[in-house]
C-alpha positions in Angstrom: -2.1 14.1 24.2 -5.0 11.9 25.1 -8.2 13.5 26.4 -10.7 10.7 26.9 -11.6 9.3 23.5 -10.2 12.1 21.5 -6.6 12.5 20.2 -5.4 16.1 20.2 -2.4 16.8 18.0 -0.4 20.1 17.8 0.4 19.5 14.2 -1.9 20.6 11.4 -3.4 18.1 8.9 -1.2 19.6 6.2 1.9 18.9 8.2 0.7 15.3 8.9 0.1 14.7 5.2 3.5 15.9 4.1 5.4 14.2 6.9 7.1 11.0 5.7 5.6 7.7 6.7 7.6 5.7 9.3 9.0 2.4 8.2 6.3 -0.1 9.1 6.9 -3.8 9.0 4.5 -6.3 7.4 3.2 -7.6 10.7 2.4 -4.2 12.0 0.9 -3.2 8.7 -1.5 -6.2 8.9 -2.4 -5.2 12.5 -3.0 -1.6 11.4 -5.3 -2.6 8.6 -7.2 -5.1 10.8 -7.5 -2.5 13.6 -8.8 0.1 11.2 -11.4 -2.3 9.8 -12.6 -3.2 13.3 -12.6 0.4 14.4 -14.7 1.4 11.3 -16.9 -1.5 12.1 -17.7 0.1 15.5 -15.2 -1.5 17.9 -14.1 0.9 20.7 -10.5 1.8 21.3 -10.3 0.1 24.6 -11.7 -3.1 23.1 -9.1 -2.9 20.3 -6.3 -2.5 22.8 -7.5 -5.6 24.7 -8.0 -7.6 21.5 -4.6 -6.8 20.0 -2.8 -6.8 23.4 -1.5 -3.2 23.0 -2.0 0.0 24.9 -4.7 2.5 24.0 -1.9 4.9 23.1 -0.6 2.4 20.5 -4.2 1.9 19.2 -4.4 5.6 18.6 -1.0 5.6 16.9 -2.0 2.7 14.7 -5.2 4.4 13.7 -3.4 7.6 12.8 -0.8 5.6 10.8 -3.7 3.7 9.1 -5.1 7.1 8.0 -1.7 8.2 6.7 -1.1 4.9 4.9 -4.5 5.2 3.2 -3.8 8.8 2.2 -0.4 7.7 0.8 -2.1 4.9 -1.2 -4.7 7.2 -2.6 -2.1 9.8 -3.4 0.0 7.3 -5.3 -2.9 5.5 -7.0 -2.8 5.8 -10.8 -6.4 5.2 -11.8 -5.7 5.4 -15.6 -3.0 2.7 -15.4 -5.2 0.5 -13.2 -8.2 1.0 -15.5 -6.1 0.2 -18.5 -4.8 -3.0 -16.9 -8.4 -4.1 -16.1 -9.6 -3.4 -19.6 -6.6 -5.3 -21.1 -7.2 -8.2 -18.8 -10.9 -8.5 -19.6 -10.1 -8.3 -23.4 -7.5 -11.1 -23.0 -10.1 -13.2 -21.1 -12.7 -12.6 -23.8 -10.3 -13.5 -26.6 -9.2 -16.6 -24.8 -12.8 -17.7 -24.2 -13.6 -17.2 -27.8 -10.5 -19.1 -28.9 -11.5 -22.0 -26.5 -15.0 -21.9 -27.9 -13.6 -22.3 -31.4 -11.3 -25.2 -30.5 -13.7 -27.1 -28.2 -15.2 -30.3 -29.5 -18.1 -30.9 -27.2 -21.3 -28.8 -27.5 -21.7 -28.3 -23.8 -18.1 -27.1 -23.5 -18.6 -24.8 -26.5 -21.7 -23.4 -24.9 -19.8 -22.8 -21.6 -17.0 -20.8 -23.3 -19.6 -18.8 -25.3 -21.5 -18.0 -22.2 -18.2 -17.0 -20.4 -17.3 -14.7 -23.3 -20.7 -13.1 -23.1 -20.4 -12.5 -19.4 -16.9 -11.0 -19.8 -18.2 -8.7 -22.6 -21.0 -7.6 -20.4 -18.6 -6.8 -17.5 -16.3 -5.0 -19.9 -19.2 -2.9 -21.3 -20.3 -2.1 -17.8 -16.8 -1.0 -16.8 -16.5 1.2 -19.9 -19.9 2.7 -19.3 -19.2 3.4 -15.7 -16.0 5.2 -16.5 -17.6 7.2 -19.4 -15.4 5.6 -22.0 -18.5 4.1 -23.7 -21.6 6.3 -23.9 -24.1 3.5 -24.8 -24.0 -0.2 -25.0 -23.7 -1.6 -28.6 -27.0 -2.4 -30.2 -25.6 -5.1 -32.5 -23.3 -8.0 -31.5 -21.2 -9.6 -34.2 -20.4 -13.3 -33.8 -16.7 -13.7 -34.8 -17.2 -17.2 -36.1 -20.4 -17.9 -38.0 -21.9 -21.3 -36.9 -24.2 -21.3 -39.9 -21.3 -22.1 -42.2 -21.5 -25.7 -40.9 -24.1 -27.7 -42.8 -24.9 -30.0 -39.9 -25.5 -27.1 -37.6 -27.9 -25.5 -40.1 -29.8 -28.8 -40.3 -30.1 -29.2 -36.5 -31.1 -25.5 -36.2 -33.8 -25.9 -38.8 -35.1 -29.1 -37.2 -35.2 -27.3 -33.8 -37.2 -24.4 -35.3 -39.7 -26.8 -36.9 -40.1 -28.7 -33.6 -40.7 -25.4 -31.7 -43.3 -24.3 -34.3 -45.0 -27.6 -34.1 -45.3 -27.2 -30.3 -46.6 -23.7 -30.7 -43.6 -21.9 -29.2 -43.5 -18.3 -30.4 -40.2 -17.5 -32.1 -39.2 -13.9 -32.3 -38.2 -12.6 -35.7 -39.9 -15.5 -37.6 
């Protein structure tokens, strides 16, 4: 029954939750999600009906179905599986960035891959901390491939340090 702007149902919320969802086509589902977003954004039922070209009764039915669809999605959501996929994905990205860093020839490209790997590691650490799987961020980071093995790199690094000292740039740890 429709009493002004309120929908009155003779069914309890427990009955509505256990009632099976009706078969909803993809077009109607898209309309339902859009309608729910607009309604939550403050749009009135009469405005929604006009915008979508449906009756107010249909708007109320769509909003009710949106709530039921959301409940069904939340009920079927497997957070452990989703979190595991996200962690696995970030680990794969980090490994790929480090592999690309190792195989890159140009210094600028190498730096880009190294920076990407660092950002991914930061995101992964934040995700693990926010879920409680990691109590504290690691205090020490180990570089998988030591750039100081390369003699040319060591010489360029030493020259850069000497140049920085000559200019009076403070260098931490030295």
